[in-house]
MARKOLVEX-48720 format. One record per residue (C-alpha): residue in one letter; x, y, z. Coordinates in steps of 0.02 Angstrom, whole numbers, plus 50000, padded with zeros to 5 digits. Layout:
N
{rec 'A',{X,Y,Z}}
...
END
This chain:
361
{rec 'M',{47703,52464,61390}}
{rec 'R',{47842,52530,61280}}
{rec 'A',{47799,52622,61118}}
{rec 'A',{47816,52527,60956}}
{rec 'R',{47990,52509,60886}}
{rec 'I',{48045,52580,60720}}
{rec 'A',{47998,52483,60564}}
{rec 'F',{48116,52480,60416}}
{rec 'A',{48052,52480,60237}}
{rec 'T',{48140,52510,60069}}
{rec 'G',{48297,52570,60155}}
{rec 'L',{48202,52707,60246}}
{rec 'S',{48174,52719,60434}}
{rec 'C',{47986,52741,60444}}
{rec 'A',{47935,52814,60611}}
{rec 'L',{47796,52726,60703}}
{rec 'A',{47862,52770,60873}}
{rec 'L',{47755,52895,60966}}
{rec 'A',{47570,52923,60977}}
{rec 'G',{47551,53102,60922}}
{rec 'D',{47658,53224,61021}}
{rec 'M',{47604,53168,61194}}
{rec 'P',{47730,53189,61335}}
{rec 'P',{47862,53054,61317}}
{rec 'E',{47876,52906,61433}}
{rec 'K',{48031,52869,61537}}
{rec 'D',{48189,52838,61440}}
{rec 'P',{48248,52658,61473}}
{rec 'Y',{48431,52699,61436}}
{rec 'S',{48521,52781,61582}}
{rec 'N',{48688,52788,61492}}
{rec 'H',{48680,52839,61309}}
{rec 'S',{48867,52811,61285}}
{rec 'K',{48842,52625,61319}}
{rec 'L',{48805,52574,61142}}
{rec 'L',{48824,52386,61131}}
{rec 'V',{48670,52343,61234}}
{rec 'Y',{48484,52347,61200}}
{rec 'I',{48341,52344,61323}}
{rec 'D',{48190,52235,61286}}
{rec 'E',{48006,52263,61324}}
{rec 'Q',{48029,52189,61499}}
{rec 'Q',{48168,52318,61534}}
{rec 'I',{48301,52181,61530}}
{rec 'E',{48471,52230,61459}}
{rec 'H',{48550,52119,61326}}
{rec 'P',{48721,52131,61242}}
{rec 'V',{48728,52182,61059}}
{rec 'K',{48828,52047,60971}}
{rec 'T',{48757,52041,60795}}
{rec 'P',{48687,52161,60664}}
{rec 'D',{48512,52099,60709}}
{rec 'D',{48543,52147,60890}}
{rec 'W',{48604,52316,60831}}
{rec 'A',{48444,52342,60732}}
{rec 'R',{48348,52335,60897}}
{rec 'R',{48466,52460,60977}}
{rec 'R',{48459,52573,60826}}
{rec 'A',{48270,52573,60829}}
{rec 'D',{48278,52633,61009}}
{rec 'I',{48397,52772,60960}}
{rec 'V',{48276,52841,60832}}
{rec 'L',{48136,52823,60960}}
{rec 'G',{48237,52920,61087}}
{rec 'M',{48269,53057,60963}}
{rec 'Q',{48081,53074,60935}}
{rec 'R',{48053,53085,61122}}
{rec 'A',{48158,53242,61119}}
{rec 'M',{48109,53309,60949}}
{rec 'G',{47929,53254,60929}}
{rec 'Q',{47860,53125,60810}}
{rec 'L',{47920,53126,60631}}
{rec 'P',{47769,53179,60524}}
{rec 'S',{47692,53037,60427}}
{rec 'R',{47764,52997,60258}}
{rec 'G',{47617,52885,60215}}
{rec 'S',{47525,53004,60100}}
{rec 'L',{47648,53135,60038}}
{rec 'P',{47588,53271,59921}}
{rec 'P',{47670,53291,59750}}
{rec 'L',{47836,53384,59757}}
{rec 'D',{47771,53506,59626}}
{rec 'V',{47945,53575,59586}}
{rec 'N',{47936,53755,59523}}
{rec 'V',{48096,53818,59439}}
{rec 'T',{48108,54007,59454}}
{rec 'E',{48281,54038,59383}}
{rec 'T',{48402,53945,59269}}
{rec 'S',{48580,53989,59224}}
{rec 'Q',{48734,53905,59149}}
{rec 'E',{48903,53938,59229}}
{rec 'D',{49069,53845,59248}}
{rec 'G',{49001,53686,59171}}
{rec 'L',{48848,53684,59285}}
{rec 'T',{48663,53711,59261}}
{rec 'R',{48603,53809,59412}}
{rec 'L',{48418,53794,59451}}
{rec 'K',{48334,53901,59581}}
{rec 'L',{48173,53816,59633}}
{rec 'T',{48043,53783,59766}}
{rec 'F',{47959,53617,59806}}
{rec 'V',{47818,53559,59919}}
{rec 'A',{47873,53484,60084}}
{rec 'E',{47697,53467,60152}}
{rec 'Q',{47530,53552,60129}}
{rec 'N',{47548,53741,60108}}
{rec 'D',{47735,53734,60136}}
{rec 'R',{47862,53762,59997}}
{rec 'V',{48049,53746,60022}}
{rec 'P',{48166,53861,59924}}
{rec 'A',{48324,53777,59859}}
{rec 'W',{48466,53778,59732}}
{rec 'L',{48496,53626,59621}}
{rec 'F',{48662,53612,59531}}
{rec 'V',{48677,53489,59386}}
{rec 'P',{48851,53465,59308}}
{rec 'A',{48854,53458,59119}}
{rec 'R',{48937,53287,59125}}
{rec 'A',{48785,53217,59220}}
{rec 'A',{48681,53227,59060}}
{rec 'G',{48633,53059,58989}}
{rec 'G',{48683,52954,59138}}
{rec 'R',{48653,52919,59321}}
{rec 'S',{48764,53021,59437}}
{rec 'P',{48789,53024,59626}}
{rec 'A',{48704,53167,59720}}
{rec 'M',{48733,53264,59879}}
{rec 'L',{48616,53360,59992}}
{rec 'A',{48711,53513,60057}}
{rec 'L',{48647,53598,60216}}
{rec 'H',{48696,53773,60272}}
{rec 'Q',{48754,53843,60438}}
{rec 'T',{48666,53976,60542}}
{rec 'T',{48672,54121,60420}}
{rec 'K',{48543,54244,60355}}
{rec 'I',{48584,54200,60175}}
{rec 'G',{48544,54017,60204}}
{rec 'K',{48565,53910,60049}}
{rec 'D',{48666,54044,59957}}
{rec 'E',{48820,54010,60063}}
{rec 'P',{48851,53827,60015}}
{rec 'A',{48803,53879,59838}}
{rec 'G',{48957,53992,59830}}
{rec 'R',{48870,54159,59853}}
{rec 'G',{48933,54205,60025}}
{rec 'P',{49099,54281,60080}}
{rec 'M',{49160,54127,60176}}
{rec 'N',{49251,54025,60042}}
{rec 'N',{49277,53877,60160}}
{rec 'L',{49089,53851,60166}}
{rec 'H',{49057,53840,59977}}
{rec 'Y',{49051,53649,59987}}
{rec 'G',{48890,53634,59885}}
{rec 'L',{48967,53723,59737}}
{rec 'E',{49131,53629,59757}}
{rec 'L',{49045,53461,59756}}
{rec 'A',{48948,53509,59600}}
{rec 'Q',{49111,53560,59516}}
{rec 'R',{49175,53389,59567}}
{rec 'G',{49035,53306,59469}}
{rec 'Y',{48896,53283,59597}}
{rec 'I',{48716,53337,59575}}
{rec 'V',{48689,53448,59726}}
{rec 'L',{48529,53506,59810}}
{rec 'I',{48547,53650,59933}}
{rec 'P',{48387,53695,60029}}
{rec 'D',{48351,53836,60150}}
{rec 'Y',{48320,53780,60329}}
{rec 'P',{48157,53854,60397}}
{rec 'S',{48175,54039,60444}}
{rec 'F',{48336,54064,60342}}
{rec 'G',{48367,54132,60169}}
{rec 'E',{48203,54146,60074}}
{rec 'Y',{48110,54022,60184}}
{rec 'E',{47989,54118,60296}}
{rec 'Y',{47926,54002,60432}}
{rec 'D',{47831,54021,60595}}
{rec 'F',{47888,53883,60712}}
{rec 'K',{47754,53918,60842}}
{rec 'A',{47614,53910,60716}}
{rec 'S',{47681,53754,60631}}
{rec 'G',{47607,53626,60750}}
{rec 'R',{47774,53535,60756}}
{rec 'A',{47855,53493,60923}}
{rec 'S',{48023,53558,60862}}
{rec 'G',{48111,53645,60720}}
{rec 'T',{48230,53498,60717}}
{rec 'I',{48096,53371,60671}}
{rec 'K',{48031,53490,60538}}
{rec 'G',{48207,53502,60468}}
{rec 'I',{48222,53313,60464}}
{rec 'F',{48057,53297,60373}}
{rec 'N',{48106,53431,60245}}
{rec 'H',{48275,53352,60215}}
{rec 'M',{48196,53183,60185}}
{rec 'R',{48087,53270,60056}}
{rec 'C',{48248,53333,59977}}
{rec 'V',{48303,53153,59959}}
{rec 'D',{48133,53116,59879}}
{rec 'L',{48165,53257,59754}}
{rec 'L',{48340,53196,59711}}
{rec 'Q',{48274,53021,59681}}
{rec 'T',{48147,53088,59555}}
{rec 'R',{48284,53166,59447}}
{rec 'E',{48328,53059,59297}}
{rec 'E',{48512,53113,59311}}
{rec 'V',{48526,53047,59490}}
{rec 'D',{48574,52871,59539}}
{rec 'P',{48448,52845,59682}}
{rec 'E',{48566,52725,59770}}
{rec 'R',{48711,52850,59778}}
{rec 'I',{48654,52998,59882}}
{rec 'G',{48742,53078,60029}}
{rec 'V',{48730,53232,60141}}
{rec 'I',{48853,53364,60201}}
{rec 'G',{48837,53516,60315}}
{rec 'H',{48930,53637,60429}}
{rec 'S',{48876,53690,60606}}
{rec 'L',{48685,53698,60598}}
{rec 'G',{48700,53601,60436}}
{rec 'G',{48824,53483,60517}}
{rec 'H',{48704,53417,60648}}
{rec 'N',{48555,53428,60529}}
{rec 'A',{48652,53314,60411}}
{rec 'M',{48674,53192,60555}}
{rec 'F',{48493,53203,60611}}
{rec 'V',{48418,53167,60440}}
{rec 'A',{48540,53024,60409}}
{rec 'A',{48488,52942,60573}}
{rec 'F',{48310,52934,60506}}
{rec 'D',{48342,52909,60320}}
{rec 'E',{48451,52762,60269}}
{rec 'R',{48442,52813,60086}}
{rec 'L',{48586,52930,60131}}
{rec 'K',{48742,52822,60107}}
{rec 'V',{48874,52946,60167}}
{rec 'V',{48867,53084,60297}}
{rec 'V',{48990,53230,60317}}
{rec 'S',{48972,53339,60472}}
{rec 'S',{49084,53490,60497}}
{rec 'C',{49083,53572,60670}}
{rec 'G',{48914,53492,60703}}
{rec 'W',{48916,53394,60864}}
{rec 'T',{48981,53344,61034}}
{rec 'P',{48890,53245,61171}}
{rec 'F',{48768,53347,61273}}
{rec 'H',{48872,53336,61432}}
{rec 'D',{49018,53414,61338}}
{rec 'Y',{48917,53554,61255}}
{rec 'Y',{48964,53706,61359}}
{rec 'E',{48995,53589,61507}}
{rec 'G',{48818,53522,61499}}
{rec 'K',{48731,53691,61482}}
{rec 'I',{48613,53639,61341}}
{rec 'A',{48499,53791,61333}}
{rec 'G',{48573,53831,61163}}
{rec 'W',{48482,53678,61094}}
{rec 'T',{48309,53737,61152}}
{rec 'S',{48256,53878,61036}}
{rec 'D',{48103,53850,60927}}
{rec 'R',{48214,53805,60779}}
{rec 'Y',{48294,53667,60883}}
{rec 'M',{48218,53559,61022}}
{rec 'P',{48115,53655,61152}}
{rec 'R',{48075,53492,61241}}
{rec 'L',{48252,53487,61310}}
{rec 'R',{48195,53634,61416}}
{rec 'D',{48009,53604,61437}}
{rec 'V',{48012,53416,61468}}
{rec 'Y',{48191,53374,61517}}
{rec 'D',{48231,53530,61623}}
{rec 'L',{48395,53565,61532}}
{rec 'D',{48470,53411,61615}}
{rec 'P',{48585,53315,61496}}
{rec 'N',{48564,53161,61608}}
{rec 'R',{48379,53158,61561}}
{rec 'V',{48390,53193,61374}}
{rec 'P',{48331,53030,61291}}
{rec 'F',{48468,53021,61159}}
{rec 'D',{48645,53081,61133}}
{rec 'F',{48768,53103,60992}}
{rec 'Y',{48858,52942,61034}}
{rec 'E',{48701,52857,60972}}
{rec 'V',{48670,52971,60824}}
{rec 'V',{48842,52933,60753}}
{rec 'A',{48827,52748,60792}}
{rec 'S',{48660,52742,60702}}
{rec 'F',{48751,52769,60537}}
{rec 'A',{48848,52604,60546}}
{rec 'P',{48895,52527,60428}}
{rec 'R',{48863,52681,60319}}
{rec 'A',{49005,52804,60297}}
{rec 'F',{49030,52951,60416}}
{rec 'F',{49161,53089,60408}}
{rec 'S',{49174,53220,60546}}
{rec 'N',{49275,53381,60544}}
{rec 'S',{49296,53420,60730}}
{rec 'P',{49423,53560,60755}}
{rec 'L',{49531,53569,60911}}
{rec 'H',{49473,53746,60953}}
{rec 'D',{49288,53740,60909}}
{rec 'A',{49205,53847,61043}}
{rec 'N',{49033,53774,61003}}
{rec 'F',{49069,53588,61002}}
{rec 'E',{49200,53531,61126}}
{rec 'V',{49327,53417,61043}}
{rec 'A',{49358,53316,61202}}
{rec 'G',{49178,53255,61194}}
{rec 'V',{49197,53206,61011}}
{rec 'K',{49352,53103,61055}}
{rec 'K',{49260,53013,61194}}
{rec 'A',{49116,52973,61079}}
{rec 'A',{49231,52916,60939}}
{rec 'A',{49305,52780,61050}}
{rec 'A',{49133,52713,61094}}
{rec 'V',{49062,52725,60918}}
{rec 'K',{49213,52637,60841}}
{rec 'E',{49158,52474,60923}}
{rec 'V',{48992,52478,60828}}
{rec 'F',{49077,52506,60660}}
{rec 'E',{49201,52368,60701}}
{rec 'M',{49057,52248,60734}}
{rec 'F',{49005,52274,60552}}
{rec 'G',{49184,52259,60489}}
{rec 'A',{49169,52440,60432}}
{rec 'D',{49316,52520,60523}}
{rec 'D',{49360,52627,60373}}
{rec 'A',{49183,52697,60362}}
{rec 'L',{49214,52805,60516}}
{rec 'V',{49336,52950,60496}}
{rec 'I',{49355,53096,60618}}
{rec 'R',{49482,53233,60589}}
{rec 'Y',{49541,53361,60718}}
{rec 'P',{49617,53510,60627}}
{rec 'D',{49709,53644,60725}}
{rec 'C',{49582,53782,60695}}
{rec 'E',{49423,53856,60765}}
{rec 'H',{49242,53835,60702}}
{rec 'D',{49291,53813,60520}}
{rec 'F',{49300,53690,60375}}
{rec 'P',{49477,53714,60309}}
{rec 'P',{49527,53672,60130}}
{rec 'E',{49633,53518,60168}}
{rec 'I',{49494,53440,60273}}
{rec 'R',{49363,53479,60142}}
{rec 'Q',{49467,53395,60009}}
{rec 'E',{49488,53240,60119}}
{rec 'A',{49301,53241,60152}}
{rec 'Y',{49264,53249,59965}}
{rec 'Q',{49381,53103,59931}}
{rec 'F',{49292,53007,60069}}
{rec 'V',{49125,53043,59984}}
{rec 'D',{49199,52987,59817}}
{rec 'R',{49247,52819,59892}}
{rec 'A',{49079,52796,59979}}
{rec 'L',{48978,52837,59823}}
{rec 'R',{49104,52764,59700}}
{rec 'A',{49110,52928,59608}}
{rec 'K',{49221,52965,59458}}
{rec 'T',{49283,53142,59486}}
{rec 'P',{49362,53261,59360}}
END
């Protein structure tokens, strides 16, 4: 019998899908680009015609992600965040807080929190900013690295957003042993941590808890997508150079997704066969509908093949159209390599402004 579907509560996708981290059962979806169908418990395929139908399909998407990533750790009895501020400074109209917080027992996440001066005394929108694969981790989006095009955390704070910028496990100041963690993948650990980041933002009196989004580049680009698939509190998602369908990733050679910080099951359970992987990026993007999604997908990105993005965009558009949310899906194809150029960043920020109804300077 199929595993339980995903239950939805208080705008959050609460995972009830898998029993522990047992080997996953057979994936019922043979074609993950075929979005407007769902398969019931008797393995019968039905068309998706309404938002209620889509909720069933979406639940199966999150279930498929957990088959590949491992079960999302329980959020039923979370420990206190116990935020510990280690450094405070004032600069360029911002309060910069360096802090750590508790993700789960015996595990503290280092992060930057930027609070614009104009956020005092009111409720402001907030963004979670996730870094790429870089030794300096959170410092890059915070404006402390040499790549100016990746200072999006600082730029959003200067635009008036409260911005939280965490280290991903094993980067920056976040020492982490993936093998000793007991988690089936680094990806599911990242999702859990980033949901805790949303928890932290919602505790801040300056933050409007209904106006939170996420942005990231490369590693941060797909981590932004992954957490938004699980956490519907995130109302807008910006992914730069973060995705292409598995069949288009290095012509289907998906070993790059299988390190401990990603999804080892793609190798150990699914034999590096993209036909067997129980989810794909068509579905991840579609899971956001009708929430807002902006993708920067350059024409010459050597990591994430643009032809795959264009194929997925055509399929995903139908889901957004079903919700009457055509303008909530924007994908741009700049003539550059693996980068987040200024004109695309500015368009992405304006997209975020519209989604979160932000008043910018």
